[in-house]
C-alpha positions in Angstrom: -18.6 10.1 7.9 -19.0 10.0 3.9 -21.2 13.3 3.6 -18.4 15.6 5.4 -15.4 13.7 3.5 -17.8 14.5 0.3 -18.1 17.9 1.9 -14.4 18.5 2.1 -13.4 17.2 -0.8 -15.6 19.6 -2.5 -14.1 23.1 -0.4 -10.3 21.5 -1.5 -10.8 21.0 -4.8 -8.7 23.7 -5.9 -5.5 24.7 -5.0 -5.4 21.8 -1.7 -1.6 21.8 -2.2 1.0 24.6 -2.6 4.4 25.1 -0.9 4.0 26.7 2.4 5.4 30.8 2.9 6.8 32.1 5.5 10.0 31.5 6.9 12.2 28.8 6.7 13.0 26.5 8.9 16.3 25.8 9.4 18.5 23.0 10.4 20.6 22.8 13.5 18.0 24.1 16.1 16.9 22.3 19.4 13.0 22.8 19.3 10.1 22.5 17.0 6.8 23.8 17.6 3.4 22.5 16.1 1.7 22.0 13.4 4.2 21.0 11.1 1.3 21.5 8.1 -1.6 23.4 8.1 -3.2 22.0 5.8 -2.1 18.1 6.2 -4.6 15.7 7.4 -4.2 12.0 7.6 -0.3 12.2 8.1 1.7 9.5 7.4 5.4 9.8 8.4 8.4 7.6 8.4 12.4 8.3 9.1 14.6 6.6 6.6 18.4 7.1 5.9 19.3 10.5 7.2 15.7 12.0 6.2 12.0 12.6 7.4 9.3 11.9 4.9 5.7 13.0 5.1 2.6 11.9 3.2 -1.3 13.5 3.6 -4.6 13.9 2.1 -4.2 15.8 -0.5 -7.7 14.9 -2.4 -7.3 15.2 -5.7 -5.8 13.2 -8.5 -1.9 13.3 -7.1 -0.5 11.8 -4.0 2.0 14.3 -2.3 5.3 13.8 -0.3 7.6 16.1 1.6 11.3 15.0 3.0 13.7 16.8 5.0 16.2 16.3 7.2 14.7 17.6 10.0 11.0 17.4 11.9 10.3 21.0 11.4 12.1 21.1 7.6 8.9 19.0 7.0 6.7 22.9 7.0 9.1 24.4 4.1 10.0 21.3 2.5 8.3 21.3 -1.5 5.7 19.1 -2.1 6.7 16.3 -4.6 3.8 14.7 -6.5 5.3 10.9 -6.3 2.2 9.6 -8.2 -1.4 11.0 -10.2 -3.7 8.8 -11.7 -6.2 10.0 -14.7 -7.7 6.5 -14.5 -11.4 7.0 -14.2 -12.0 4.2 -11.7 -9.0 5.3 -9.4 -8.5 9.1 -10.4 -9.6 11.0 -7.6 -10.0 11.6 -4.2 -6.9 10.5 -2.8 -6.7 9.9 1.1 -4.9 8.6 3.9 -1.5 7.3 2.1 1.0 5.2 3.8 4.1 3.8 2.8 5.7 0.9 4.2 9.2 -1.0 3.3 8.1 -4.3 3.0 10.5 -7.3 1.5 8.2 -8.4 -1.3 8.5 -10.4 -4.9 10.3 -8.2 -6.4 12.8 -7.7 -3.8 12.6 -4.9 -0.5 10.4 -2.0 -1.3 8.4 0.4 -0.5 4.6 -0.5 -1.0 2.4 3.0 -0.9 -1.1 2.1 -0.2 -3.8 5.0 -0.1 -7.5 5.1 -0.7 -9.2 6.6 -4.3 -12.1 6.4 -6.4 -14.7 8.4 -8.8 -14.5 11.7 -9.3 -17.7 12.8 -8.5 -18.5 10.3 -5.8 -17.0 8.7 -2.8 -19.4 5.5 -3.2 -16.6 4.1 -5.1 -13.6 4.3 -2.6 -11.1 1.4 -2.9 -7.5 0.8 -1.5 -4.9 1.3 -4.1 -1.0 -0.2 -3.7 1.5 1.4 -5.5 5.5 -0.4 -5.7 8.2 1.7 -5.4 11.3 1.2 -7.9 13.7 0.6 -5.8 14.3 1.6 -1.5 13.7 5.3 -2.1 10.1 6.4 -0.7 10.0 9.1 -3.0 9.9 6.4 -5.5 9.2 6.4 -8.6 6.3 4.2 -7.7 4.2 1.7 -10.5 0.6 0.6 -9.7 0.4 -2.8 -8.8 -3.0 -3.3 -7.5 -6.6 -2.6 -5.8 -6.9 -5.6 -3.2 -10.5 -5.1 -2.5 -11.6 -4.4 -5.8 -15.6 -5.2 -5.6 -16.6 -3.3 -2.1 -16.5 -0.2 -0.8 -12.5 0.1 1.9 -10.5 2.9 2.9 -7.5 3.7 5.8 -5.1 0.8 4.6 -2.0 -0.4 6.8 0.2 -3.3 7.0 0.6 -6.1 10.2 3.2 -8.1 9.8 2.8 -11.3 12.0 4.6 -13.9 12.8 5.9 -14.2 9.1 3.3 -13.4 7.7 1.0 -10.0 5.9 -1.9 -9.0 7.0 -4.2 -6.3 5.6 -6.6 -4.2 8.2 -8.3 -1.5 6.9 -11.9 -0.3 7.3 -15.3 -0.8 5.8 -19.3 -0.9 6.2 -20.4 -3.6 8.1 -24.6 -2.7 8.3 -24.3 0.4 9.6 -21.1 0.2 11.5 -18.2 1.6 10.3 -15.6 -1.3 11.3 -12.2 -2.4 11.1 -11.3 -5.9 9.2 -8.5 -7.9 8.9 -7.3 -10.4 6.1 -4.5 -12.1 5.2 -1.9 -10.9 2.3 0.2 -13.0 -0.5 1.9 -10.3 -1.9 1.5 -6.7 -0.4 -1.3 -6.1 -2.8 -3.3 -9.1 -3.1 -5.9 -10.8 -0.8 -6.1 -14.1 0.3 -9.2 -15.9 2.5 -11.8 -14.7 4.3 -11.7 -11.4 6.2 -12.8 -10.5 9.7 -14.0 -8.1 12.0 -12.4 -7.5 14.4 -13.8 -4.2 16.1 -17.0 -2.6 15.5 -18.3 0.9 17.4 -19.8 -0.2 20.5 -18.6 2.5 23.6 -20.2 5.9 23.5 -17.1 7.4 22.4 -17.0 5.4 19.5 -20.3 6.7 18.2 -20.4 10.6 18.3 -21.6 12.2 15.2 -21.2 8.7 13.4 -20.8 5.1 14.3 -16.8 4.8 13.5 -13.7 2.9 13.7 -11.1 3.8 10.7 -7.5 4.6 10.4 -6.0 1.3 11.6 -2.2 1.7 12.8 0.1 -1.3 14.1 2.5 -0.9 17.0 4.5 -3.3 18.4 7.0 -3.4 21.1 8.6 -6.6 23.1 6.4 -9.0 21.4 3.1 -7.6 21.5 0.8 -5.9 19.0 -0.9 -2.7 19.5 -3.7 -1.6 16.6 -4.6 2.0 17.6 -7.7 3.4 15.5 -9.8 6.4 15.5 -13.0 6.4 16.8 -16.2 8.6 16.2 -16.7 11.1 12.8 -14.0 13.3 11.8 -16.9 16.0 11.4 -16.5 16.6 15.1 -14.2 17.8 17.8 -14.7 14.3 19.4 -12.9 12.3 16.7 -10.5 10.5 19.3 -8.1 7.3 19.0 -8.7 4.1 21.0 -6.7 0.6 21.1 -7.2 -2.8 20.9 -4.4 -5.5 21.8 -3.7 -8.6 20.4 -3.8 -11.4 23.0 -4.5 -14.4 21.1 -2.6 -16.5 18.6 -4.8 -16.0 15.0 -4.7 -12.3 14.0 -7.6 -13.3 11.7 -10.1 -14.3 14.6 -11.9 -11.7 16.2 -11.3 -13.3 19.9 -7.9 -13.0 19.4 -7.9 -8.9 20.0 -9.1 -7.2 23.3 -10.5 -3.3 23.2 -9.5 -1.1 25.7 -12.5 -0.2 26.8 -11.6 4.0 27.1 -10.1 6.2 24.6 -6.3 6.5 24.4 -6.1 10.2 23.0 -8.3 12.7 22.5 -8.9 17.0 22.2 -7.0 18.3 24.7 -5.0 21.7 25.2 -7.3 23.4 22.8 -6.1 20.9 19.7 -9.5 19.2 18.6 -10.4 16.3 17.1 -6.9 14.6 17.1 -6.4 11.3 15.2 -5.8 9.0 12.1 -2.3 8.8 13.5 0.9 7.5 12.4 4.0 6.0 14.5 8.0 6.7 13.7 11.0 6.3 15.9 13.5 9.0 16.6 16.8 8.8 14.6 18.8 7.5 16.7 15.9 4.9 17.8 15.5 5.4 21.4 12.2 7.5 21.0 8.6 7.0 19.8 6.6 9.3 18.4 3.3 9.8 17.1 2.2 11.6 14.3 -1.8 12.9 13.9 -3.8 15.7 12.1 -5.7 17.7 15.0 -8.3 21.3 14.5 -7.7 24.3 16.3 -10.9 24.6 16.3 -14.5 22.7 17.7 -15.6 24.1 14.9 -13.7 22.5 12.5 -14.5 19.1 10.6 -12.6 16.9 8.2 -11.4 19.7 5.8 -8.3 21.5 5.2 -8.2 22.9 8.9 -6.8 19.7 10.1 -3.4 19.7 10.2 -0.2 17.4 10.6 1.0 17.4 14.9 4.0 14.9 15.9 5.3 14.7 19.5 6.9 11.9 21.5 4.9 9.4 23.8 5.9 7.2 26.6 5.3 3.4 27.2 2.9 2.0 30.8 4.7 -0.1 33.3 2.7 -2.6 31.8 3.9 -2.7 28.1 1.4 -0.4 26.6 1.5 2.7 25.1 1.3 5.6 26.6 0.0 8.6 24.3 -0.5 11.4 26.6 -2.5 14.9 25.3 -1.9 16.2 22.1 0.7 19.5 22.9 -1.2 22.5 22.3 -0.5 24.5 19.7 2.5 27.0 19.3 4.3 25.0 22.3 8.4 24.3 22.2 9.1 20.4 21.8 12.5 18.9 21.4 13.2 17.8 18.7 13.7 13.9 18.4 16.6 11.8 19.9 19.6 11.7 17.6 18.6 14.5 15.4 21.5 16.8 15.5 23.5 13.9 15.2 25.9 12.9 14.0 24.5 10.8 11.6 25.9 8.8 9.2 23.4 7.8 6.2 23.3 6.3 2.6 21.1 8.9 2.0 18.2 8.4 -1.0 19.2 10.5 -4.3 20.9 10.7 -7.7 24.7 10.5 -7.0 27.2 13.2 -9.0 30.8 13.3 -9.1 31.3 17.5 -9.4 34.2 17.8 -11.8 36.7 21.1 -11.4 36.5 23.5 -14.5 40.1 24.3 -13.9 42.1 20.3 -13.8 39.2 17.6 -14.9 39.6 16.2 -11.6 36.8 15.4 -9.4 35.9 15.9 -5.5 37.4 12.9 -4.0 38.1 12.3 -0.5 41.7 11.5 0.1 42.3 7.8 0.4 38.6 7.0 -0.2 38.5 7.1 4.0 35.1 6.2 5.5 36.2 8.0 8.4 34.9 11.5 10.0 37.8 14.4 9.2 39.1 12.5 5.7 40.3 14.8 4.0 38.7 16.0 0.6 40.8 16.8 -2.2 40.4 16.4 -6.1 41.6 12.9 -8.5 40.6 10.6 -10.4 36.7 10.9 -11.4 37.0 7.0 -11.3 37.4 6.5 -6.9 34.5 5.3 -5.1 34.4 8.0 -2.8 34.1 10.3 -5.9 30.5 10.1 -6.0 27.9 12.5 -3.9 24.6 13.0 -3.5 22.8 16.6 -3.8 20.4 16.1 -0.5 17.9 19.3 0.0 17.8 20.7 3.3 14.7 22.0 2.8 15.2 25.5 2.9 17.0 26.1 -0.3 20.5 24.2 0.4 21.8 21.2 0.1 23.6 18.8 2.0 26.6 16.9 0.1 26.7 13.3 1.2 29.4 11.5 0.1 28.2 7.3 -1.3 31.0 5.7 -0.4 30.8 6.8 3.3 27.6 8.8 4.3 29.5 11.0 5.7 28.6 15.0 4.8 30.8 17.8 2.8 32.1 19.9 6.2 33.9 22.7 6.6 36.5 21.8 9.2 35.7 23.4 13.2 32.9 25.8 11.3 35.6 28.2 9.9 34.8 30.7 8.4 38.4 32.4 6.6 39.7 32.0 3.5 42.0 28.6 3.2 39.2 26.9 5.5 40.0 23.2 5.0 37.4 21.1 3.5 36.7 17.7 4.7 34.0 14.9 5.5 31.7 14.5 8.9 28.9 13.2 10.0 26.2 15.0 9.5 25.4 17.2 12.6 22.9 19.6 11.1 24.6 22.4 10.9 25.1 25.6 8.2 29.0 24.4 8.0 28.0 21.4 5.7 25.3 23.1 3.8 25.8 25.0 0.4 24.5 25.9 -2.4 24.3 25.5 -6.0 24.3 28.3 -8.0 25.4 28.5 -11.7 28.1 30.6 -13.3 28.0 29.8 -17.2 27.6 27.0 -19.5 26.5 24.2 -16.6 29.5 25.3 -14.3 28.2 25.8 -10.5 29.8 27.4 -7.5 29.5 25.6 -4.3 29.1 28.5 -1.3 29.1 27.5 2.3 25.9 28.6 4.3 28.1 29.5 7.4 31.0 31.1 5.6 29.4 32.2 2.1 32.8 30.7 1.0 33.0 28.6 -2.0 34.6 25.7 -2.9 38.2 26.2 -3.9 41.1 24.0 -5.2 44.1 25.5 -3.2 46.4 27.5 -5.3 44.4 26.3 -8.7 46.4 23.1 -8.9 45.5 20.9 -11.5 46.9 17.8 -9.8 45.7 14.9 -8.4 45.9 15.0 -4.8 45.4 18.8 -4.7 43.8 19.6 -1.4 40.0 21.5 -1.6 39.6 24.3 0.8 36.9 27.0 0.8 37.6 30.5 -0.3 36.3 34.0 -1.1 34.8 33.9 -4.9 37.6 34.9 -7.1 35.7 34.2 -10.2 38.1 32.0 -11.4 38.1 27.8 -12.9 39.3 26.1 -10.0 36.1 27.4 -8.4 33.8 25.7 -10.7 32.0 22.9 -11.0 30.2 20.5 -13.7 27.6 18.3 -11.8 27.5 14.9 -13.5 24.9 12.6 -13.1 26.7 9.1 -12.1 24.6 6.5 -13.2 21.3 5.0 -14.6 18.2 7.2 -13.6 14.5 7.8 -14.1 13.4 11.3 -14.8 10.3 11.3 -12.8 8.3 15.0 -13.3 7.8 17.1 -10.0 4.0 17.3 -11.5 2.7 13.7 -11.9 5.5 11.4 -10.7 5.3 10.3 -14.0 8.7 9.5 -15.4 9.8 10.4 -18.8 9.6 7.4 -21.3 10.2 6.8 -25.0 7.1 6.3 -26.6 6.4 2.1 -26.6 10.3 1.9 -26.2 10.4 2.0 -29.4 14.1 2.1 -30.9 13.5 4.7 -34.1 14.5 8.2 -34.3 11.7 10.3 -34.5 10.0 8.4 -31.7 8.3 10.5 -29.0 9.5 11.2 -25.6 6.8 11.8 -23.1 5.6 11.0 -20.0 4.5 7.7 -18.8 3.7 5.7 -15.0 6.6 3.5 -13.7 7.1 0.4 -15.7 10.8 -0.3 -14.5 11.2 -0.9 -18.9 14.6 0.6 -20.1 13.0 3.3 -22.2 12.4 4.7 -18.6 16.0 4.5 -17.8 18.4 7.5 -19.0 22.0 7.7 -18.5 24.1 11.2 -19.1 27.5 11.2 -21.4 29.3 14.8 -21.2 30.0 16.5 -24.3 31.9 19.8 -23.1 31.6 22.2 -20.5 28.5 21.6 -18.3 26.3 19.9 -21.1 25.4 16.0 -21.9 23.3 13.9 -23.7 20.8 12.1 -22.5 20.7 8.1 -23.8 17.7 6.0 -23.3 18.9 2.5 -21.9 16.6 1.0 -24.7 18.4 2.6 -27.2 22.0 3.5 -26.3 23.0 5.1 -29.5 20.2 7.6 -29.6 20.0 10.5 -27.4 16.7 12.6 -25.9 16.5 15.8 -28.6 14.4 18.9 -29.3 12.4 17.8 -32.4 14.4 19.4 -35.9 16.5 21.6 -33.9 13.4 23.9 -33.5 14.0 27.3 -30.7 10.3 27.5 -30.6 8.1 27.3 -26.9 6.3 24.2 -27.8 8.5 22.5 -29.7 8.3 18.7 -28.9 11.1 16.4 -27.7 11.9 13.2 -29.2 14.4 10.3 -29.3 17.0 10.7 -32.4 20.7 11.2 -33.2 23.1 12.6 -31.0 24.6 15.2 -33.0 24.2 18.8 -32.5 23.0 21.3 -29.5 19.8 20.4 -29.9 20.8 16.5 -27.8 22.3 18.4 -25.3 21.2 19.5 -22.2 22.7 21.1 -19.0 21.1 20.4 -15.4 20.9 22.8 -12.7 19.8 22.2 -9.2 16.9 24.2 -7.9 16.5 25.2 -4.2 13.7 22.6 -4.0 15.7 19.9 -4.7 14.9 19.6 -8.1 16.5 20.1 -11.2 15.4 21.5 -14.9 16.5 20.7 -18.0 17.8 23.2 -20.0 18.9 22.2 -24.0 21.7 23.8 -25.1 20.2 25.5 -28.7 17.6 27.6 -27.6 17.9 27.7 -23.4 14.7 26.3 -23.2 13.7 24.1 -20.4 11.9 21.0 -20.9 8.6 20.8 -20.2 5.0 18.7 -19.4 2.8 19.9 -22.2 -0.4 21.6 -20.2 1.3 20.3 -17.0 -0.9 17.1 -18.1 -1.0 14.2 -15.2 -2.1 11.3 -17.5 0.3 8.4 -19.3 1.3 10.1 -22.7 1.6 13.4 -22.3 4.4 15.3 -24.3 7.5 16.5 -23.4 8.2 20.0 -24.9 10.4 22.6 -24.4 9.3 25.8 -23.3 10.8 29.3 -22.0 11.1 28.8 -18.0 8.6 29.5 -16.4 9.6 28.7 -12.8 6.8 26.1 -12.1 6.2 22.8 -11.3 5.7 21.5 -14.3 9.4 22.1 -15.9 11.0 20.3 -12.6 12.3 16.7 -12.4 13.9 15.0 -10.3 16.5 12.0 -10.3 15.7 8.8 -9.1 17.6 5.3 -9.1 15.2 3.2 -11.6 
């Protein structure tokens, strides 16, 4: 088992995660085909607040996540590295991520648990736990702990039962890779003794290796099941088994009953299906399984394992009926409710959209929360003036109103000039998707995907209450908008997940700005002050009178970024949303982009300016901190 994983790590040490190629998956489709991700072992998938989120094994020092409003869109969604680590004890071989929304000591947070160890060996693999800053699965995350630092352990998951939190995981017990359970005092701390609840005993659990691993909890109607993977992942005989909690105490081995036969195994040209998770459809009416599988019986534990998903049902006795793996390329209906209508407080940075001609903001009339609420320009202080730019995973955005959870919509999917713009529940169609294209000086035109027309203030009116519509691009100021971040945000590097940070939270001018793991510090939280046109000063909350500045006003590639006085154009930046959902920050005085020095992953990586290279090291995400 360990040798197979080591071979996989060696094979995938270079270039394991790149943006998928091929045609973009459009929203609004009624079906999809597996696989969702060609290189996607050990997948974990959740649907939350209008988006699917997916994480998979990376075998390196970066934790990846993808998000999309559609299941098929995960195939084209850009990989975002939400965490990286250079600590020698836990830097490497990231496996089997899971993220769970749990109420812990710091409130309700996402806890991302994964396996990682030292470089060059798999003998020090341990579970690690991260905690999100808020309620966004994309983070930012901070490291909380290693639940069991002295033993080899992998594939952790949580069980919440009768108000108590438990950890389930896999560990060697003699010659058997077994499943154990332990009680937890919080999502990163184990207390008390550990109990073995499953060892490989049946013939179908020992093919190629004596293996029980990757437990995952499934509950329904008061009954608790644990589905796990059995036999070696290096064989086509990797499969799923099931435990049922039949007793009252999860810490007692006698409380668990094992199904004598496997519950999911190779079929229909899919080999070694296993290491699964469960999720529900957007409307909550369907249960789905996500798992990895191979397309050939000769494939093993490497990059050939692809992420797949399908609906499952329930037997008359209440047990889950996982069925058989759907063959590659089989058309499957999308999860129920995916086509909408969906009203959701989607996660992401909120912006006010300020019209260049009038200086007023895009709002919903009377702050309506209803479908059909008319969109107009009005005061930027209105509660309906904040919009989340949420990527649709294929180069466009939906603009979701923070007050109503409804999306910016071209009425009745009209394509003509003058078609009214309104808000409506998300219907997964092209009439609710928009592209932000730069014009000049940080201004943008917002183009509707369906019609090709832009967001336009009727008759270029400058009064509050003037209607907003779509119109052919006329290159005038009443069709241009600046995107003003509304709130306080962490700026997370897409390359590493580390956030823009003022060194040691010093308040003195001249202090370096760098990348650092999220610590919930004031010097990692930034606000934006508009100067003129589409430019902003960025202020750390630890020194609100100072700004993020290119040192000395240099125009050279590699000039460092620091905290300093807010005077001059070297302290002014424009934000440009990119097709993958990230933003680039461009300094006004040089036209160069904020950049992670040498694409570094570690704490203390310097931030500098560099000519635009269109790489992941120059892309950032605004996240609630």
